KEVEX-806644 format. One line per 3 residues: their letters; for each residue x, y, z of C-alpha. Coordinates in nm, 3 decimals. Each point is the difference from the previous one (the first is absolute). Layout:
N
a	X/Y/Z  ...
// end
This chain:
794
mfv	4.160/-4.179/-5.626  -0.077/0.131/0.344  -0.347/0.112/-0.111
ysi	-0.063/-0.337/-0.161  0.096/-0.176/0.326  -0.249/0.208/0.199
qmk	-0.273/-0.069/-0.251  0.070/-0.373/0.013  -0.020/0.005/0.380
qll	-0.332/0.182/-0.011  -0.131/-0.249/-0.254  0.109/-0.295/0.212
ilt	-0.163/0.149/0.314  -0.322/0.067/-0.188  0.000/-0.351/-0.142
yls	0.063/-0.146/0.344  -0.285/0.196/0.158  -0.238/-0.095/-0.279
lcs	0.094/-0.365/0.038  -0.058/0.018/0.377  -0.336/0.162/-0.056
flt	-0.090/-0.267/-0.256  0.104/-0.282/0.231  -0.193/0.160/0.287
tla	-0.308/0.018/-0.219  0.042/-0.363/-0.086  0.023/-0.080/0.369
qnt	-0.317/0.199/0.083  -0.308/-0.221/0.022  -0.349/0.140/-0.058
lhi	-0.320/-0.127/0.159  -0.340/0.104/-0.144  -0.275/-0.061/0.255
rvf	-0.374/0.013/-0.062  -0.242/-0.048/0.290  -0.371/-0.065/-0.050
ssl	-0.308/-0.125/0.186  -0.061/-0.372/-0.044  -0.374/0.064/0.038
sge	-0.063/0.285/-0.245  0.317/0.007/-0.208  0.034/0.374/0.072
pvs	0.351/0.140/0.064  0.090/0.060/0.365  0.155/0.341/0.052
mad	0.186/0.119/0.310  0.123/-0.348/0.094  0.328/0.001/0.198
iti	0.288/-0.182/-0.174  0.263/-0.132/0.240  0.312/-0.167/-0.144
ngr	0.243/-0.197/0.215  -0.147/0.161/0.312  0.030/0.358/-0.126
lag	-0.297/0.213/-0.104  0.063/0.076/-0.368  -0.310/0.194/-0.105
mtd	-0.367/-0.013/-0.088  -0.200/-0.109/-0.305  -0.143/0.272/-0.224
dkg	-0.357/0.047/-0.126  0.053/-0.288/-0.244  0.117/-0.232/0.276
qyi	0.354/0.005/-0.138  0.346/0.049/0.150  0.347/-0.025/-0.161
yht	0.305/-0.092/0.208  0.368/0.002/-0.104  0.257/-0.203/0.192
pek	0.337/-0.174/-0.049  -0.112/-0.285/0.229  -0.078/-0.342/-0.147
sll	-0.252/-0.121/0.258  -0.285/0.201/0.152  -0.266/-0.060/0.263
lsv	-0.295/0.212/-0.109  -0.280/0.092/0.244  -0.320/0.176/-0.112
dhi	-0.218/0.158/0.269  -0.332/0.180/-0.030  -0.249/0.079/0.271
sfk	-0.295/-0.150/-0.190  0.171/-0.321/-0.112  0.185/-0.293/0.145
nrr	0.378/0.042/-0.012  0.201/-0.190/-0.262  0.364/-0.108/-0.004
vrv	0.178/-0.107/-0.319  0.360/-0.106/-0.071  0.156/0.133/-0.321
sfq	0.322/-0.126/-0.163  0.207/0.164/-0.277  0.210/-0.306/-0.081
tts	-0.093/-0.023/-0.368  -0.115/0.350/-0.091  0.054/0.358/0.114
vqy	-0.364/0.103/-0.051  -0.295/-0.156/0.179  -0.374/0.069/-0.042
iti	-0.211/-0.120/0.288  -0.374/0.029/0.064  -0.124/-0.040/0.356
ple	-0.369/-0.063/0.075  -0.113/0.107/0.348  -0.287/-0.164/0.184
qli	-0.238/0.261/0.141  -0.090/-0.009/0.367  -0.365/-0.087/0.053
enl	-0.050/0.281/0.249  0.224/0.300/0.027  0.001/0.355/0.121
pdv	-0.024/0.278/-0.256  0.366/0.034/-0.090  0.018/0.291/-0.242
tit	-0.091/0.361/0.070  -0.060/0.291/-0.237  -0.105/0.294/0.217
atr	0.339/0.114/0.129  0.161/0.029/-0.344  -0.287/-0.030/-0.256
ark	0.184/-0.310/-0.125  0.007/-0.367/0.102  0.251/-0.076/0.271
pit	0.041/-0.281/0.257  -0.121/0.110/0.341  0.334/-0.099/0.150
rev	0.184/0.245/-0.229  -0.210/0.306/0.080  0.190/0.293/0.149
vqv	-0.302/0.092/0.216  -0.222/-0.213/0.218  -0.295/-0.136/-0.198
dll	-0.266/-0.223/0.160  -0.236/-0.213/-0.207  -0.342/-0.127/0.098
pke	-0.125/-0.300/-0.202  -0.360/-0.022/-0.118  -0.063/-0.329/0.184
lif	0.043/0.171/0.337  -0.225/0.288/-0.106  -0.279/-0.242/-0.091
nvn	0.042/-0.231/0.299  -0.054/0.280/0.254  -0.304/0.131/-0.193
str	0.138/0.349/-0.064  -0.309/0.185/-0.121  0.185/0.330/-0.030
lyd	0.359/0.050/-0.103  0.116/0.149/0.330  -0.097/-0.324/0.178
avd	0.272/-0.173/-0.201  0.260/0.278/0.008  -0.022/0.024/0.378
kvp	0.153/-0.348/0.027  0.338/0.116/-0.138  0.271/0.045/0.269
gvt	0.075/0.364/0.076  -0.322/0.121/-0.164  -0.307/0.143/0.171
vid	-0.328/0.119/-0.147  -0.174/0.221/0.255  -0.342/0.132/-0.092
gqm	0.086/-0.043/-0.369  0.342/0.167/0.020  0.298/-0.221/-0.085
sir	0.334/0.042/0.171  0.331/-0.182/-0.054  0.240/-0.013/0.295
ngs	-0.178/0.288/0.175  0.055/0.238/-0.289  -0.358/0.122/0.056
gfa	-0.241/0.012/0.288  -0.371/0.053/0.011  -0.076/0.347/-0.140
ygi	-0.360/0.060/-0.097  -0.024/0.141/-0.352  0.372/-0.025/-0.080
gsr	0.094/-0.170/-0.327  0.191/-0.326/-0.026  0.379/-0.006/0.031
vlv	-0.005/-0.346/-0.154  -0.056/-0.002/-0.374  -0.260/-0.260/-0.100
ivd	0.060/-0.143/-0.348  -0.237/-0.225/-0.192  0.160/-0.184/-0.293
gmp	0.277/0.255/-0.039  -0.207/0.320/0.035  -0.066/0.205/0.319
llt	-0.361/0.002/0.125  -0.040/0.276/0.260  -0.294/0.239/0.008
adr	0.033/0.353/-0.142  -0.149/0.185/0.298  0.153/-0.171/0.304
gdm	0.286/-0.200/-0.150  -0.116/-0.312/0.178  -0.095/-0.353/-0.100
rwn	-0.360/-0.119/-0.032  0.081/-0.347/0.133  -0.329/-0.156/-0.104
fap	0.064/0.102/-0.363  0.296/-0.235/-0.040  -0.102/-0.322/-0.181
iem	0.106/-0.237/0.276  -0.175/-0.294/-0.169  0.250/0.031/-0.289
ven	0.319/0.052/0.203  0.299/-0.214/-0.098  0.225/0.133/0.277
lev	0.088/0.316/0.190  0.342/0.165/0.019  0.090/0.243/0.278
vkg	0.311/0.214/-0.053  0.135/0.122/0.334  0.176/0.317/-0.099
pas	-0.055/0.308/-0.218  -0.146/-0.084/-0.342  -0.007/0.357/-0.127
vly	0.275/-0.039/-0.261  -0.198/-0.244/-0.213  -0.356/0.089/0.094
gag	0.003/0.363/0.113  -0.183/0.188/0.272  -0.166/-0.211/0.267
gln	0.278/-0.258/0.032  0.166/0.170/0.296  -0.050/-0.296/0.236
gal	-0.003/-0.281/-0.257  -0.226/-0.165/-0.254  -0.267/-0.268/-0.017
hik	-0.031/-0.172/-0.338  -0.314/-0.201/-0.073  0.061/-0.242/-0.286
tlw	-0.310/-0.157/-0.152  0.009/-0.333/-0.178  0.017/-0.101/-0.364
pek	-0.111/-0.346/-0.116  0.265/-0.248/-0.105  0.001/-0.144/-0.349
ekp	-0.259/-0.278/-0.039  -0.092/0.033/0.372  -0.329/0.191/0.035
iar	-0.075/0.162/0.337  -0.333/-0.049/0.179  -0.026/0.079/0.370
iqt	-0.297/0.070/0.229  0.018/0.103/0.365  -0.286/0.070/0.238
fyn	-0.022/0.051/0.375  -0.231/0.080/0.290  0.117/0.177/0.316
lvd	-0.174/0.050/0.336  0.116/0.214/0.296  -0.013/-0.145/0.350
npr	-0.127/0.187/0.306  0.256/0.229/0.166  0.181/-0.125/0.309
dpg	-0.191/0.264/0.199  -0.373/-0.071/-0.064  -0.086/0.360/0.088
kkw	0.175/0.121/-0.317  -0.220/-0.198/-0.234  -0.239/0.223/-0.199
wwt	-0.153/-0.262/-0.230  -0.288/-0.217/0.121  -0.146/-0.156/-0.315
qrp	0.221/-0.039/-0.307  0.369/-0.041/0.077  0.264/0.212/-0.172
gew	0.191/-0.178/-0.271  0.112/-0.004/-0.358  -0.064/-0.215/-0.305
gis	0.126/0.010/-0.353  0.095/-0.178/-0.318  0.275/0.047/-0.255
ata	0.088/-0.176/-0.322  0.289/0.008/-0.247  0.014/-0.148/-0.348
ges	0.264/0.027/-0.270  0.149/-0.173/-0.299  0.296/0.021/-0.234
sgp	-0.110/-0.070/-0.356  0.272/0.042/-0.258  0.119/0.361/0.003
ldy	-0.293/0.120/0.216  -0.020/-0.021/0.381  -0.281/0.121/0.224
vvg	-0.096/-0.004/0.369  -0.329/0.108/0.158  -0.065/0.045/0.372
inq	-0.317/0.084/0.193  -0.049/0.076/0.366  -0.310/0.059/0.211
ltt	0.017/0.083/0.372  -0.266/0.083/0.260  0.086/0.104/0.356
rgf	-0.216/0.045/0.308  0.250/0.186/0.213  0.085/-0.091/0.357
irf	0.024/0.377/0.048  -0.360/0.124/0.002  -0.125/0.184/-0.311
tdq	0.300/-0.108/-0.216  -0.166/-0.245/-0.240  0.165/-0.012/-0.344
tqs	-0.035/-0.155/-0.345  0.228/-0.008/-0.302  0.008/-0.150/-0.351
rlt	0.308/-0.009/-0.223  0.078/-0.119/-0.352  0.356/-0.029/-0.134
fkt	0.105/-0.090/-0.352  0.343/-0.029/-0.162  0.109/-0.125/-0.338
ryr	0.311/-0.003/-0.215  0.091/-0.080/-0.358  0.350/-0.123/-0.087
trp	0.125/0.009/-0.356  0.258/-0.273/0.078  -0.029/-0.294/0.239
dgr	0.349/0.059/0.145  -0.098/0.348/0.123  0.215/0.189/-0.246
glt	-0.149/0.254/-0.233  -0.313/0.194/0.094  -0.229/-0.080/0.294
lqw	-0.319/0.198/0.056  -0.180/-0.005/0.336  -0.321/0.142/0.143
nss	-0.079/-0.004/0.372  -0.308/0.150/0.160  -0.202/-0.013/0.322
img	-0.330/0.149/0.108  -0.150/-0.002/0.347  -0.303/0.140/0.177
sde	-0.012/0.009/0.379  -0.217/0.124/0.282  0.247/0.048/0.284
adf	-0.008/0.119/0.360  0.276/0.109/0.235  0.033/0.155/0.345
law	0.264/0.196/0.188  -0.036/-0.115/0.361  -0.212/-0.198/0.242
hda	-0.280/0.164/0.196  0.150/-0.112/0.330  0.207/-0.281/0.151
dsn	-0.296/-0.171/0.171  -0.338/-0.107/-0.140  0.061/0.197/-0.322
fyv	0.343/-0.149/-0.068  -0.116/-0.117/-0.345  -0.210/0.309/-0.078
pln	0.132/0.307/-0.190  0.043/0.332/0.175  -0.341/0.176/0.022
gad	-0.169/-0.321/-0.111  -0.129/-0.136/0.330  -0.355/0.122/-0.044
paa	-0.028/0.192/-0.326  -0.307/0.205/-0.075  0.050/-0.057/-0.374
tsa	0.213/-0.221/-0.224  0.219/0.295/-0.098  0.097/0.048/0.366
dga	0.107/-0.358/0.079  0.370/0.079/0.010  0.096/-0.190/-0.316
tri	0.117/0.160/-0.323  -0.164/-0.151/-0.308  0.148/0.028/-0.346
vrq	-0.141/-0.145/-0.320  0.300/-0.039/-0.227  0.036/-0.085/-0.365
qwh	0.349/-0.049/-0.140  0.157/-0.147/-0.306  0.325/-0.005/-0.192
itp	0.100/-0.088/-0.354  0.363/-0.086/-0.070  0.111/-0.053/-0.361
eai	0.359/-0.117/-0.042  0.239/-0.079/-0.285  0.326/-0.195/0.032
ylt	0.255/-0.053/-0.275  0.292/-0.239/0.050  0.272/-0.001/-0.264
rsg	0.217/-0.295/-0.102  0.294/0.156/0.183  -0.200/0.011/0.325
irh	-0.088/0.371/0.003  -0.340/0.047/0.162  -0.229/0.298/-0.059
rla	-0.306/0.041/0.222  -0.265/0.270/-0.031  -0.280/-0.015/0.258
trw	-0.284/0.241/0.068  -0.265/0.005/0.269  -0.316/0.201/0.060
yrl	-0.121/-0.041/0.358  -0.330/0.163/0.090  -0.152/0.013/0.348
qfk	-0.339/0.155/0.072  -0.192/0.042/0.325  -0.364/-0.033/-0.095
nyr	-0.158/0.127/0.323  0.272/0.185/0.188  0.003/0.377/0.023
dnl	-0.031/0.144/-0.349  0.065/-0.324/-0.184  0.381/0.003/0.008
ktn	0.168/-0.109/-0.323  0.369/-0.076/-0.055  0.195/-0.101/-0.309
lfn	0.357/-0.115/-0.036  0.164/-0.044/-0.341  0.336/-0.176/-0.008
idy	0.241/-0.060/-0.290  0.309/-0.210/0.067  0.271/-0.091/-0.251
sld	0.297/-0.220/0.085  0.290/-0.129/-0.206  0.196/-0.303/0.116
ipi	0.333/-0.046/-0.181  0.244/-0.291/0.053  0.327/0.191/-0.037
tly	0.205/-0.314/0.053  -0.074/-0.355/0.106  0.020/0.113/0.363
trl	-0.113/0.365/-0.005  -0.342/0.149/-0.069  -0.116/0.360/-0.027
ttg	-0.360/0.089/0.086  -0.107/0.351/-0.088  -0.318/0.186/-0.084
fny	-0.240/0.275/0.089  -0.335/0.042/0.174  -0.272/0.263/-0.025
qyf	-0.308/0.036/0.221  -0.292/0.239/-0.012  -0.262/-0.002/0.274
dvf	-0.302/0.205/0.095  -0.240/0.020/0.293  -0.347/0.159/-0.014
eiy	-0.159/0.052/0.342  -0.119/0.344/0.114  -0.093/-0.084/0.360
nig	0.325/-0.085/0.179  0.283/0.009/-0.254  -0.094/0.203/-0.305
nht	0.082/-0.059/-0.365  0.367/-0.062/-0.070  0.228/-0.150/-0.263
grn	0.357/-0.124/0.014  0.284/-0.144/-0.207  0.302/-0.222/0.051
asa	0.273/-0.044/-0.259  0.316/-0.203/0.052  0.289/-0.180/-0.167
faq	0.199/-0.287/0.147  0.292/-0.232/-0.071  0.130/-0.305/0.180
ldh	0.300/-0.224/-0.063  0.010/-0.363/0.116  0.307/-0.221/-0.012
lrg	-0.015/-0.369/0.089  0.313/-0.209/-0.052  0.152/-0.274/0.207
rwa	-0.025/0.077/0.368  -0.090/0.368/-0.043  -0.335/0.168/-0.065
lnt	0.026/0.379/-0.026  -0.269/0.262/-0.046  -0.011/0.378/-0.036
gfr	-0.271/0.236/-0.118  -0.116/0.360/-0.025  -0.332/0.181/-0.044
yey	-0.099/0.362/-0.051  -0.363/0.095/0.061  -0.206/0.316/-0.048
fsi	-0.323/0.054/0.191  -0.264/0.272/-0.005  -0.349/0.054/0.143
sgi	-0.217/0.297/-0.084  0.022/0.262/0.270  0.345/-0.091/0.141
esr	0.362/0.030/-0.107  0.136/-0.274/-0.228  0.278/-0.229/0.127
rip	0.296/-0.187/-0.152  0.176/-0.285/0.173  0.294/-0.225/-0.103
vfr	0.054/-0.337/0.173  0.275/-0.263/-0.013  0.044/-0.362/0.102
aga	0.286/-0.251/0.006  0.048/-0.350/0.135  0.210/-0.312/-0.010
nyq	-0.055/-0.370/0.065  0.289/-0.242/0.050  -0.039/-0.377/-0.016
vdp	0.231/-0.137/0.269  -0.078/-0.360/-0.095  -0.286/-0.171/-0.189
tlf	-0.238/0.049/0.296  0.119/0.319/0.175  -0.053/0.356/-0.127
vra	0.101/0.335/0.146  -0.158/0.327/-0.115  0.036/0.372/0.063
nfg	-0.202/0.282/-0.148  -0.075/0.369/0.019  -0.301/0.170/-0.153
qgf	-0.170/0.337/0.003  -0.376/0.043/-0.018  -0.265/0.267/-0.001
rfp	-0.374/0.058/0.020  -0.185/0.307/-0.117  -0.287/0.122/0.220
tit	-0.343/-0.093/-0.131  -0.283/0.231/-0.099  -0.194/-0.101/0.311
eif	0.292/0.069/0.236  0.053/0.348/-0.147  -0.352/0.126/-0.058
ist	-0.245/-0.186/0.225  -0.206/0.233/0.220  -0.284/-0.113/0.225
agr	-0.009/0.307/0.227  -0.355/0.083/0.100  -0.131/-0.342/-0.106
eav	0.172/-0.239/0.239  0.021/-0.005/0.380  0.379/-0.037/-0.028
pif	0.092/0.166/-0.331  0.288/-0.059/-0.239  0.175/0.306/-0.141
pnl	0.184/0.040/-0.332  0.375/0.055/-0.026  0.109/0.163/-0.326
nlr	0.363/0.005/0.120  0.031/-0.377/0.032  0.333/-0.121/-0.138
pey	0.088/-0.336/-0.164  0.130/-0.278/0.220  0.356/-0.103/-0.074
gwn	0.217/-0.268/0.150  0.254/-0.276/-0.038  0.036/-0.360/0.109
aei	0.316/-0.204/0.058  0.006/-0.373/0.065  0.243/-0.284/0.044
glk	-0.132/-0.353/-0.008  0.081/-0.368/-0.005  -0.207/-0.272/-0.169
kql	0.060/-0.371/0.054  -0.158/-0.269/-0.214  -0.042/-0.350/0.138
tin	-0.163/-0.309/-0.152  -0.119/-0.313/0.181  -0.117/-0.252/-0.259
twr	-0.220/0.236/-0.205  -0.087/0.223/0.298  0.170/0.330/-0.086
hyf	0.070/0.264/0.266  0.107/0.363/-0.007  0.142/0.160/0.313
dfs	0.050/0.375/-0.021  0.154/0.251/0.239  0.020/0.373/-0.068
lfw	0.094/0.326/0.169  -0.165/0.311/-0.139  0.025/0.376/0.050
ley	-0.258/0.247/-0.133  0.003/0.379/0.014  -0.282/0.228/-0.110
kdl	-0.014/0.373/-0.057  -0.335/0.181/0.006  -0.194/-0.314/0.092
vei	-0.373/0.082/-0.007  -0.195/-0.069/0.320  -0.353/0.101/0.104
tfg	0.042/0.235/0.297  -0.251/0.148/0.242  0.038/0.370/0.071
lyl	-0.127/0.355/-0.039  -0.002/0.105/-0.367  -0.110/0.362/-0.015
ppr	-0.033/0.176/-0.338  0.276/0.250/-0.092  -0.221/0.296/0.095
wdt	0.049/-0.089/0.367  0.382/-0.004/-0.020  0.032/0.361/0.117
vpp	-0.252/-0.029/0.283  0.143/-0.066/0.350  -0.105/-0.344/0.126
nqi	-0.182/0.141/0.302  -0.223/0.208/-0.228  -0.125/-0.287/-0.217
pld	-0.360/-0.089/0.092  -0.048/-0.341/0.162  -0.262/-0.109/-0.252
tiv	0.248/0.076/-0.280  0.265/-0.214/0.167  -0.245/-0.288/0.041
syl	-0.106/0.032/-0.367  0.357/-0.040/-0.124  0.105/-0.290/0.222
gfq	0.037/-0.312/-0.212  0.229/-0.210/-0.215  0.232/0.090/-0.286
aqn	0.258/-0.183/-0.209  0.339/0.126/0.120  0.360/-0.070/-0.100
vaf	0.225/-0.160/0.263  0.340/0.154/-0.068  0.213/-0.307/0.076
arn	-0.096/-0.360/0.078  0.228/-0.299/0.049  -0.079/-0.372/0.014
agl	0.245/-0.286/0.038  -0.064/-0.363/0.070  0.065/-0.367/-0.056
els	-0.202/-0.277/-0.159  0.017/-0.379/0.006  -0.213/-0.211/-0.231
wts	-0.047/-0.364/-0.091  -0.185/-0.111/-0.311  -0.029/-0.359/-0.114
egh	-0.203/-0.228/-0.222  0.031/-0.359/-0.115  -0.028/-0.368/0.089
ltd	0.165/-0.125/0.315  -0.112/-0.350/-0.102  -0.187/-0.133/-0.303
qlf	-0.333/0.060/0.179  0.075/0.296/0.229  0.008/0.348/-0.155
irt	0.093/0.301/0.219  -0.018/0.375/-0.059  0.124/0.266/0.243
lag	0.004/0.379/0.005  0.147/0.152/0.315  0.186/0.307/0.112
yty	0.096/0.237/0.279  0.052/0.373/-0.051  0.124/0.260/0.246
slp	0.034/0.368/-0.078  0.027/0.333/0.181  -0.161/0.281/-0.206
vdv	0.059/0.340/0.159  -0.086/0.363/-0.060  0.338/0.169/0.044
nld	-0.173/0.334/0.059  -0.117/-0.132/0.337  0.353/-0.096/0.110
stl	0.282/0.178/-0.180  0.261/-0.228/0.163  -0.122/-0.278/-0.233
rnp	0.149/0.184/-0.298  0.328/-0.155/0.109  0.002/-0.349/-0.161
fry	0.198/-0.149/0.290  -0.245/0.139/0.257  -0.290/-0.131/-0.205
fsr	0.159/-0.345/-0.031  0.056/-0.008/0.375  -0.369/0.081/0.052
fat	-0.090/-0.266/-0.256  0.197/-0.270/0.182  -0.129/0.105/0.343
sly	-0.365/0.014/-0.102  0.005/-0.347/-0.156  -0.083/-0.162/0.335
tne	-0.181/0.276/0.188  -0.329/0.187/0.000  0.119/0.294/0.211
npl	-0.169/0.316/-0.124  0.302/0.232/0.043  0.174/-0.197/-0.273
lha	-0.301/0.005/-0.233  -0.140/0.353/0.030  0.138/0.100/-0.343
mlk	-0.157/-0.286/-0.194  -0.204/0.078/-0.308  -0.372/-0.035/0.060
yrn	-0.200/-0.318/-0.054  0.289/-0.246/-0.034  0.064/-0.345/0.150
rhl	0.364/-0.076/0.078  -0.031/-0.381/0.006  -0.176/-0.208/-0.263
ikl	-0.013/-0.382/-0.008  -0.173/-0.210/-0.265  -0.021/-0.374/-0.049
dle	-0.204/-0.200/-0.250  0.057/-0.375/-0.004  -0.191/-0.231/-0.233
atw	0.031/-0.375/-0.049  -0.175/-0.227/-0.250  -0.004/-0.377/0.033
rgl	-0.194/-0.219/-0.246  -0.246/0.277/-0.075  -0.047/0.103/0.364
llg	0.101/0.363/0.067  0.081/0.157/0.337  0.119/0.358/0.045
idy	0.059/0.248/0.281  0.052/0.375/-0.022  0.142/0.199/0.294
ryl	0.063/0.376/0.008  0.130/0.227/0.273  0.029/0.379/0.003
skv	0.150/0.191/0.291  -0.194/0.296/0.130  -0.026/0.331/-0.184
eri	0.241/0.217/0.199  -0.130/0.345/-0.093  -0.330/0.147/-0.119
dev	-0.143/0.351/-0.010  -0.089/0.111/0.352  -0.330/0.140/-0.127
frt	-0.118/-0.357/-0.060  0.087/-0.105/0.353  -0.202/0.294/0.131
flp	-0.306/0.016/-0.222  -0.063/-0.346/-0.146  -0.261/-0.165/0.223
gya	0.124/-0.299/0.193  0.359/0.006/-0.129  0.157/0.122/0.325
dqi	-0.201/-0.258/0.194  0.114/-0.275/-0.238  0.372/0.068/0.026
nkp	-0.019/0.045/0.379  -0.166/-0.335/0.065  0.197/-0.226/0.238
gyt	0.227/-0.230/-0.195  -0.040/0.189/-0.329  0.331/0.011/-0.188
gne	-0.103/0.110/-0.347  0.181/-0.297/-0.153  -0.228/-0.183/-0.241
yfi	0.003/-0.351/-0.139  -0.241/-0.241/-0.163  -0.004/-0.357/-0.128
nlr	-0.179/-0.138/-0.305  -0.044/-0.371/-0.074  -0.100/-0.182/-0.318
igy	-0.067/-0.361/-0.088  -0.098/-0.134/-0.338  -0.021/-0.300/-0.226
rtp	0.066/-0.018/-0.372  -0.180/-0.278/-0.182  0.150/-0.148/-0.316
rhg	-0.294/0.104/-0.220  -0.238/0.223/0.196  0.207/0.295/0.116
qft	0.110/0.120/0.343  -0.202/0.073/0.313  0.162/0.224/0.262
fiv	-0.125/0.100/0.344  0.165/0.315/0.141  -0.020/0.144/0.353
nnl	0.129/0.357/0.027  0.080/0.148/0.343  -0.004/-0.347/0.150
tnr	0.010/0.120/0.364  -0.269/0.266/-0.057  0.218/0.286/0.123
eym	-0.122/0.360/0.002  0.286/0.169/-0.183  0.076/0.306/-0.209
irf	0.272/0.044/-0.264  -0.100/0.366/-0.030  -0.116/0.181/0.316
vrp	-0.379/0.024/0.061  -0.066/-0.222/-0.303  -0.079/-0.353/0.125
eap	0.085/-0.305/-0.206  -0.249/-0.282/-0.050  -0.088/-0.247/0.276
rnf	0.058/-0.367/-0.070  -0.151/-0.094/-0.334  -0.044/-0.316/-0.204
tlq	0.036/-0.047/-0.376  -0.091/-0.297/-0.215  0.167/0.020/-0.340
yri	-0.034/-0.218/-0.307  0.236/0.021/-0.299  0.022/-0.208/-0.313
ef	0.227/0.017/-0.303  -0.070/-0.174/-0.328
// end
């Protein structure tokens, strides 16, 4: 009887709990939401769902979201950066299940709102765990960017000095050193095999859709070269039933210098002219885009005339219109160019715009300019397979060949790249991206470098979680590297970050990432001893660069009518080990190691004075950045676009001041130096860096009339090699002129008019005040120059 009583009690409790659970289920209401574009009918993913004032979640790839609640009445708000916000009231008076479809009206003009570079997957820019800046194609075209670096240099915190890109002072000018910023074109890196740098004129700027700049290590997803960040160039695809046809042409003339005595041209003025065209169409399962570019330059620096011609073609075939199943792509570019470059001016007076040794050459080969006839091309086949469950396989290959047709012994380089990635939606909110990459590269040049081959092999994995207010990210990569003639290397790197949505318009982020860069073949093996007045010596003991970056940031989104703003503030801290810098010194061969210094002949010492790539044991760089980006209509007729920012950083070589190893001592120096130029505080700075950087681009369009202004300011370069101060002609005189500060600025102005049917005419004045200025020492920038541009789209 006692046992029976216990069993009855257990049965009653179980029945009671089941009944409560059943009644609770009955009381639970379910809302099925589907969000789509009212214009195209396509689902809208990553739209914020706010219910009764609380952020509930985000729509998935199908534009759907399911919400469970015991409440009977809901106020539903749907927000997406590219669409007008919608509010809907939902009532559960008659049923416990509701299905609701919400069409969103797309904004006529909007900033690029989704990024892919930082995670290899689509993500709203506000939910990124690192700072990502986007540059829209309209701004690139309106300022007549003939080469990619002209456009990239407009991004806050970014400088491109003599072709070398730096993000937040992560790099300075270093002749011959490879890029610390990984340049990616349509998902695949595009750096040269010999120098690890970017051939800026090879990028198909006429086909650019937008540019993404990742300000932080990108090595986990993209490998070596992403130590300081990444630049992703995304080219366009045509929309369905909307063929593309665009032509742009321009003519540029250079004005006389402010000082008439520095003018070297007396008949034909320096200038530049060119034409580019893009055409594409989406026809059923087949898409294609073709771009051509022709450019001719009569350089304002004497003897630096250039020409280039480029053809780019891309096509894809989709087995299903919704993108699922198999997609095959083929991208390729080919370019021939006759280029000229120079290292330094001849002097700071009448030969300001003349290359060193080029004032009165006896022959063309002695005019001080370096001429290179280049031919380069790449072919990039790609296959993508998207399953019904959302698993995405991507296999991409690239063969990039660069050949110097007239230089030395006809240098040839090849780079073969295979990249496989697998994107798996583990849950509705979590994705895993994993894969591997293999590179083989070779360089054939017997004059300065020699014949060498190398290999990179790596595997990576990254986990992304995006749910409610939180966006989380973590990743890992392991990479193997070898070059013939040196010891192979293996490096693991890690990254992690978080983004928290405080409210619908305010986002806080924090991230940490490691990065690395292997030394290039040129840095290790180049030897010009006996052939150059100031030789460069090889360094077979050069070690890989390794570092980490930490950042905390705040992003605020604000909308006035349809004018959308982003305000961003960040604090960053970078540390590098074995940073590679070009250093002047005495580099005697090992056979002289046992000889006392006073017994080494003077002519031997002179012969082995020169430059060499050297590792800086410990470098530190911290700073702050403020930026403001906006785009949209303030009124029905007035459209405004802004891109502005201020960056301050203090990059130091800790070897020059060991007290800066202490983070508190360094931070004290950082705060003190923010408002001073006193040399005792700055003697340990890394070479060729600017502490302050200000950029502002403001553009307004009213009834077809366009007006834009571009202002840039760079504080002086605090530290350069003393050998340049001593031996470069005119440099000491330049920096010792009364009133000379070394701070540089310039202003560009543009005005244009877009006709309803006949395209857009734009008149551009660069260096409006005709200042004599230099971004890189002893390399003058152009005097005031005028450009007339015409662009039409069909």
